[in-house]
C-alpha positions in Angstrom: 23.4 -6.9 -26.9 23.5 -4.2 -29.8 20.9 -1.9 -28.7 21.5 0.8 -31.1 19.0 1.1 -33.8 16.7 -1.5 -32.0 12.9 -1.1 -32.1 11.5 -0.9 -28.5 8.0 -1.0 -27.5 7.4 -0.4 -24.0 3.8 -0.8 -22.6 3.1 1.9 -19.8 4.7 5.0 -18.2 5.1 3.9 -14.7 8.2 4.6 -12.7 9.6 1.1 -14.1 8.4 1.5 -17.8 9.6 5.4 -18.1 12.9 4.3 -16.6 13.6 1.7 -18.6 12.5 3.5 -21.9 15.0 6.4 -21.2 17.8 4.0 -20.2 17.6 2.1 -23.4 17.0 5.4 -25.4 20.4 6.2 -24.1 21.8 3.4 -25.6 20.5 4.2 -29.2 17.2 2.3 -29.3 14.3 3.6 -31.1 11.9 3.6 -28.0 8.1 4.2 -28.4 6.2 4.3 -25.1 2.5 3.3 -25.6 0.2 4.7 -22.4 -3.0 3.6 -21.8 -4.2 6.8 -20.1 -4.1 10.2 -21.0 -1.2 11.2 -18.7 2.1 9.6 -17.6 2.9 7.4 -14.3 0.2 4.8 -13.3 0.4 4.3 -9.6 2.9 7.3 -9.7 0.8 9.9 -11.4 0.0 13.4 -10.3 -3.1 15.3 -11.0 -3.9 18.9 -10.7 -7.3 20.2 -9.3 -8.4 23.7 -8.3 -4.7 24.9 -7.7 -3.9 21.6 -5.7 -1.3 18.9 -7.2 -2.0 15.2 -5.4 -0.8 12.0 -6.4 -2.5 8.7 -7.5 -1.4 7.0 -4.0 -0.2 8.0 -0.5 3.7 8.2 -0.9 6.9 9.1 0.5 10.3 8.0 -1.1 12.7 5.9 1.4 16.0 6.8 -0.3 15.0 9.7 -2.6 18.1 11.0 -4.9 20.5 8.4 -3.3 18.5 5.5 -4.3 17.6 4.1 -7.7 14.9 6.6 -8.6 17.6 9.2 -8.6 20.2 7.0 -10.1 18.2 6.7 -13.3 17.5 10.7 -13.5 21.4 11.2 -13.4 21.8 8.6 -15.8 19.6 9.9 -18.6 20.6 13.5 -17.8 17.3 14.6 -16.0 16.6 16.9 -13.1 14.7 15.1 -10.7 14.9 16.6 -6.9 13.7 15.6 -3.8 13.2 17.6 -0.2 14.3 15.9 3.1 12.4 16.9 6.0 13.0 16.4 10.1 11.6 15.2 12.0 11.5 12.3 9.4 8.2 10.8 10.6 5.7 10.9 13.4 4.9 7.4 15.1 1.5 7.5 17.1 0.8 4.0 18.2 -1.1 2.4 21.4 -1.8 6.0 22.6 1.8 7.1 22.7 3.7 9.5 20.3 7.2 10.2 19.2 8.9 12.2 16.5 11.5 9.9 14.5 14.3 11.8 12.9 16.6 10.8 10.0 19.0 9.7 12.4 17.0 6.8 13.7 20.0 4.5 14.2 21.5 6.8 16.7 21.3 5.1 20.2 20.5 8.4 21.9 17.6 9.0 19.7 16.3 5.1 20.3 16.6 5.7 23.9 14.2 8.9 23.4 11.9 7.0 21.1 11.4 4.0 23.2 10.7 6.1 26.3 8.3 8.3 24.3 6.5 5.2 22.7 6.6 3.4 26.2 8.6 0.3 25.4 8.9 -1.1 28.8 12.5 -0.3 30.6 13.4 -3.9 30.9 12.6 -4.7 26.6 14.7 -1.7 25.5 18.1 -3.3 25.2 16.8 -5.9 23.0 14.9 -3.4 21.0 18.2 -1.7 20.7 19.8 -4.9 19.7 17.3 -5.1 17.1 18.5 -1.8 15.6 22.2 -3.0 15.8 21.5 -6.0 14.1 19.3 -4.2 11.1 22.4 -2.0 10.5 25.2 -4.7 10.6 26.9 -5.1 7.0 25.5 -8.2 5.4 26.7 -10.0 2.4 24.2 -10.6 -0.6 24.5 -14.3 0.5 23.5 -13.7 4.0 20.5 -11.4 2.8 19.7 -14.8 0.3 19.7 -16.7 3.4 17.1 -14.6 5.4 14.9 -13.8 2.3 12.6 -16.7 3.2 13.0 -16.5 7.3 9.6 -14.9 8.6 10.2 -11.4 9.8 7.8 -12.0 12.8 10.2 -14.8 14.0 13.6 -12.5 13.5 11.6 -9.7 15.6 11.1 -11.7 18.7 14.5 -12.8 18.8 14.9 -9.4 20.5 11.8 -8.4 22.4 7.9 -9.3 22.0 7.5 -5.6 23.7 3.8 -4.6 22.1 4.9 -1.0 21.6 8.2 -2.1 19.8 6.0 -4.6 18.0 3.6 -1.9 16.8 6.7 0.6 15.8 8.2 -2.0 13.5 4.9 -3.3 12.2 4.4 0.4 10.9 7.4 0.3 9.2 6.3 -3.0 7.6 3.2 -1.7 6.4 4.8 1.4 5.0 7.4 -0.6 3.0 6.1 -3.8 2.1 2.0 -3.2 2.5 2.0 -6.7 4.2 1.7 -7.9 7.7 4.7 -9.2 9.6 3.6 -12.7 9.4 4.0 -12.5 5.8 7.1 -10.3 5.5 10.6 -11.3 4.5 13.4 -10.7 6.9 15.7 -10.1 4.2 13.6 -7.8 2.2 12.8 -5.9 5.4 16.6 -5.6 6.3 17.3 -4.1 2.9 14.9 -1.6 2.8 15.1 -0.4 6.7 19.0 -0.4 6.9 18.9 1.5 3.4 16.6 4.2 4.4 18.5 4.4 8.0 21.9 4.6 6.3 21.2 7.0 3.7 19.2 9.4 5.8 17.0 10.4 3.3 13.4 9.9 3.5 11.9 12.5 1.2 9.7 13.5 -1.1 10.1 14.5 -5.0 9.6 17.9 -5.8 6.5 18.3 -8.1 4.9 15.4 -7.0 5.5 11.6 -7.6 4.5 12.2 -11.3 7.6 14.1 -11.5 9.7 10.9 -11.7 8.1 9.4 -14.6 7.8 12.7 -16.0 11.7 13.6 -15.5 12.6 10.2 -17.5 10.1 10.5 -20.2 11.2 14.2 -20.5 14.9 12.6 -21.0 13.3 10.1 -23.5 11.9 13.0 -25.6 15.5 14.7 -25.8 17.0 11.4 -27.2 14.3 11.0 -29.9 12.0 8.6 -28.0 8.3 8.7 -28.5 5.1 8.5 -26.1 1.8 8.1 -27.4 -1.0 8.5 -24.8 -4.6 7.2 -25.0 -3.3 4.2 -26.7 -4.2 1.1 -24.7 -2.4 -2.3 -26.0 -5.0 -5.2 -26.8 -2.3 -7.8 -27.0 1.2 -8.2 -27.6 2.0 -10.3 -31.0 3.6 -13.6 -30.5 4.9 -15.5 -33.5 7.1 -18.7 -33.4 7.8 -18.3 -29.8 8.9 -14.6 -30.0 7.5 -11.1 -29.6 7.3 -9.4 -32.7 5.3 -6.1 -31.7 2.1 -5.2 -30.3 -1.5 -4.4 -31.5 -3.1 -1.5 -30.0 -6.9 -1.2 -29.0 -7.8 0.4 -32.5 -6.2 -2.4 -34.2 -2.8 -1.0 -35.3 0.0 -3.6 -35.3 3.3 -1.9 -34.5 6.4 -3.8 -35.0 9.2 -4.1 -32.4 12.5 -5.8 -32.1 11.8 -5.8 -28.2 8.6 -5.7 -26.3 8.8 -4.6 -22.5 5.7 -4.4 -20.4 5.0 -2.4 -17.3 1.5 -3.7 -17.0 1.9 -6.3 -14.2 3.3 -9.7 -14.8 -0.1 -11.5 -14.5 -1.8 -8.8 -16.9 1.5 -9.2 -19.1 0.9 -13.2 -19.6 -2.8 -12.5 -20.7 -1.8 -9.9 -23.4 0.8 -12.1 -24.6 -1.7 -15.3 -24.6 -1.6 -17.8 -21.9 -0.9 -20.6 -25.0 2.7 -19.0 -25.5 4.1 -19.7 -22.2 5.3 -23.1 -20.8 3.0 -24.7 -18.0 5.6 -24.3 -15.2 5.8 -20.6 -15.9 1.8 -20.2 -16.0 2.0 -22.1 -12.7 4.3 -19.7 -11.4 2.6 -16.8 -12.4 -0.9 -18.1 -11.1 0.6 -18.7 -7.8 2.0 -15.3 -7.0 0.4 -13.5 -4.2 -0.2 -9.6 -4.0 0.3 -6.9 -1.8 -2.5 -5.5 0.4 -4.6 -2.7 -1.6 -5.2 0.6 -0.3 -7.9 3.4 -0.3 -7.4 7.1 0.5 -9.1 10.3 1.3 -7.2 13.3 -0.1 -7.8 16.7 1.4 -7.3 20.1 0.2 -7.2 22.3 3.1 -7.6 26.4 3.1 -5.1 26.3 6.2 -2.4 24.4 7.4 -4.1 22.0 9.7 -2.0 19.0 9.7 1.5 18.8 11.3 4.0 17.5 11.0 4.4 16.6 7.3 4.5 12.8 7.7 2.4 10.3 10.3 2.0 7.0 11.1 -0.8 6.2 13.2 -2.2 3.2 14.7 -5.4 3.3 17.1 -5.7 1.7 20.5 -7.8 -1.6 20.5 -10.8 -0.2 21.7 -10.6 2.3 19.0 -10.6 0.0 16.1 -14.4 0.1 15.5 -14.2 3.4 14.3 -10.6 4.4 13.5 -8.1 2.5 11.4 -4.1 2.9 11.1 -3.0 4.9 8.6 -0.2 6.7 6.7 -0.5 10.6 6.6 1.8 12.6 4.4 1.5 16.3 3.6 3.4 16.7 0.6 2.7 20.5 0.4 5.0 20.6 3.3 7.8 19.4 1.0 6.9 21.3 -2.0 4.7 24.2 -1.3 3.9 24.6 -5.0 1.5 21.9 -4.7 -1.2 23.8 -3.0 -1.8 27.6 -3.2 -0.3 30.0 -0.9 -1.4 29.6 2.9 -3.2 26.1 2.2 -2.1 22.8 2.4 -2.5 19.2 0.5 -2.8 16.3 3.0 -3.0 12.3 1.8 -4.4 9.7 4.2 -4.4 6.2 3.4 -5.3 2.9 4.7 -4.9 -0.9 3.6 -7.6 -3.0 2.3 -8.0 -6.3 0.7 -6.8 -6.9 -3.1 -8.8 -10.0 -3.4 -12.6 -9.6 -3.1 -13.8 -11.2 -6.5 -17.4 -9.4 -6.0 -17.4 -5.7 -7.0 -20.2 -4.9 -4.5 -18.4 -6.5 -1.5 -15.0 -4.9 -2.6 -16.6 -1.4 -2.7 -18.4 -1.9 0.5 -15.4 -2.7 2.2 -13.4 0.5 0.6 -16.4 2.6 1.9 -15.9 1.4 5.2 -12.5 1.8 5.3 -12.8 5.4 3.9 -15.1 6.2 6.6 -12.8 5.0 9.2 -10.0 7.4 7.8 -12.2 10.2 7.8 -13.0 9.5 11.5 -9.3 8.9 12.6 -8.4 12.1 10.8 -11.2 14.0 12.4 -10.2 12.5 15.8 -6.4 13.4 14.9 -7.1 16.9 13.9 -10.6 18.0 15.0 -10.7 21.2 12.8 -9.8 19.6 9.8 -13.5 19.5 8.3 -13.8 23.1 8.8 -11.1 23.6 6.3 -11.8 21.6 3.6 -11.7 23.1 -0.1 -12.4 19.6 -1.6 -12.0 16.1 -0.7 -11.4 12.9 -2.6 -12.2 9.5 -1.5 -10.5 6.8 -3.5 -11.2 3.3 -3.6 -9.5 0.2 -4.8 -11.3 0.2 -8.5 -9.6 3.8 -8.7 -6.2 2.4 -8.3 -6.8 -0.6 -10.5 -8.5 1.6 -13.5 -5.3 3.8 -13.2 -2.8 1.1 -13.3 -4.8 -1.6 -15.6 -4.6 -4.0 -13.2 -6.9 -6.4 -12.1 -7.0 -5.1 -8.5 -6.1 -2.1 -6.6 -3.0 -3.5 -4.7 -0.5 -1.0 -4.0 2.8 -2.5 -4.7 1.9 -5.6 -6.9 3.7 -9.0 -6.6 3.8 -9.2 -2.8 7.4 -9.0 -1.0 6.7 -12.1 1.1 9.1 -14.5 2.0 8.3 -16.8 -1.0 8.6 -14.0 -3.6 11.7 -11.9 -3.1 15.4 -12.3 -3.8 15.6 -15.5 -6.3 12.3 -16.1 -6.1 11.2 -13.1 -7.6 9.9 -13.3 -11.0 12.7 -12.3 -13.5 12.5 -9.3 -16.2 13.3 -12.0 -18.7 10.1 -14.3 -19.8 10.3 -17.6 -21.9 9.0 -15.6 -24.9 11.8 -14.4 -26.7 12.1 -10.6 -26.9 9.5 -10.4 -24.4 10.9 -8.7 -21.1 9.2 -7.4 -17.9 9.6 -4.2 -15.9 8.2 -2.7 -12.8 7.4 -3.6 -9.0 6.1 -7.1 -9.8 9.6 -8.3 -11.4 13.7 -8.2 -10.8 14.2 -5.5 -8.5 14.3 -5.1 -4.6 13.2 -2.0 -2.3 10.3 0.1 -1.1 7.5 0.6 -3.8 8.4 2.9 -6.7 12.2 2.4 -5.8 11.8 -1.4 -6.6 10.3 -0.6 -9.9 13.2 1.8 -10.8 15.5 -1.0 -9.6 13.8 -3.1 -11.8 14.3 -1.0 -14.6 18.0 -0.6 -13.8 18.4 -4.4 -13.7 16.6 -4.9 -17.2 18.8 -1.9 -18.9 21.7 -3.5 -17.7 20.8 -7.0 -18.6 20.1 -5.8 -22.3 22.9 -3.8 -22.6 25.6 -6.8 -21.0 23.6 -9.4 -23.0 
């Protein structure tokens, strides 16, 4: 497709929307991005409060500059930078602890980790064989065959050791934000082997919001435009084709191409369900979402939490008062995110995105948030003494920022029925209407999947 001079409206400044906007501007398209919020980034936004800069969610990046996030920045002439820290992550499960390095596929490292985590000696060879198999090169066809295979069944090929299963479940939760029973073997293998091979688990300098901002800065250099505080009320469809958008103020903005980063379910509503064939609507309605998450963000006046990235899951007898959580310390990677001598800590835990009753959803969020604080107090007994401020964010917080119906972490779940060839496409049945973001057309971990979606849509439009 000849993109030079095309009028393109992109809805949303998340990683997918901002990324594809910059890529299309590079091709000479006239790009306008409309953002409902007064700030960029959506689920990848970063905010400032009393000298601390914190993220919408609880993030770390699997492949950093070596993955699709870095690739977009290089393609559009950006300046996105990441920092890799060692150890990569501290795993605390079942009352045992081990620090995993970036060299996780090294068998000597695995021996140490299995010893420290309490994997039974008779099960360690099977556990190592799992890592060997994960790292084995596979063709796209082999991955496609494994996409629909339950990850829980794949794991039991190697060992059912409970400590090993909790270790891998931690990675599944951090990567896919779903349970092992739901997860796709193919998707997990791609994600885990990519991180292990690249040895680049990292955090973006400037916070997660630095990623979409980097792309939007490139867009501006190429003549593109972003309008903030401009919600889109509907996508205008005439004779089976998208012809522009109408903003909440009633302004009609014509476009040759409309690209929505607003989620597939929400985008269908914006364009009008009557404009889509029944089989597409049935597919969209069947799509399941990832788990939601709630978080407690700690601004501390001292360095209390160490190391910089922790995954913790309590013993069974602790589950009444504690919760499994992911706890990154962004200021360890980028000290500018907190005042000198201070620390920014994010602690998040999953919860359900499907509760219809707002009061019930809020009650569940508050219960999990209380457990997060209990868990952090258990792990770091002095943490409350050093709190400058503390922010508890529930599922509605995420939904309000993202413009989505619920506070799901990723969007469309990466379960074994919704990855690979079964992932919704960037292309819709409405001509000139395309989708971008973690819901569609990409693979990877969270924001990396959104960036992969942007790259794939750019290539599709460029080469069409």
